[in-house]
N, C-alpha and C positions, 0 to 999 in steps of 0.2 A: 504494500500500500504506500502511496505517496501523496503529499499535499504540497501546495505552493503558496508563497506570499511574496510581496515585493515592497521596496521603498523607491521613491523618486528622489533624485538629488541633482545639484549643480556642482561642478568641480570647484573645490575650495569654497563651498557655500552651503546653502540650506539643504536639509534632508527631511523628508516626511517621516512620520512614524510608520511602523510596519502595517501593511494592509491586513485585513482579516484573512485567515487561512482559507484556502480553497476547500472544496469537498475532497474526501478521500477517493483516490483512484487506484484500482487494483493493478498490480504489476505481476501478471501471471502468464502461463502458457496457453490460456484459453479456458473456456467453460469446461469444468470437470477434470481439467488436467493439473490443477494445483500450481503452486509457485515453483520457482527455480531455486537452486542452491546459491550459496554465497558467491558473488561475482559471476554468476552464470547469466549469459545473455538470453533473455526471453523475448517473446513476440510482441510484448506491449511497448508502445512508443507514444507517450502522451504528447499532445500539442498544447502549448500554453498560449492563450490569447488574452492580452490585457487591453481592455477597452476604456475609452474616456480618460486618456492620460492627460494630466494637466500640462499645458504647453509652457508653463513657467519653468519646468524642469527639463534638463537635457539628457539625463542618464537614468537607467533603471537597474537596480540590484535585484536579482531574482534569487529567492531562497527556496530550497526544497528540503522537505523533512520526510525521510523514508522510514517506514515502520516494518 
């Protein structure tokens, strides 16, 4: 399982607080096949889309939390 969050920032300037965490997304081999071993590559490949980004900031830090 994995979750994502982000902050927006300007170089040598302001940074936002951490966004709310995303929903939990499974990282597994498919329905009924379970998860993989440590450092095993599985078929899941999440795509992260961040909408409505404040144009006052020029950079994004993306955080992932893997369970």
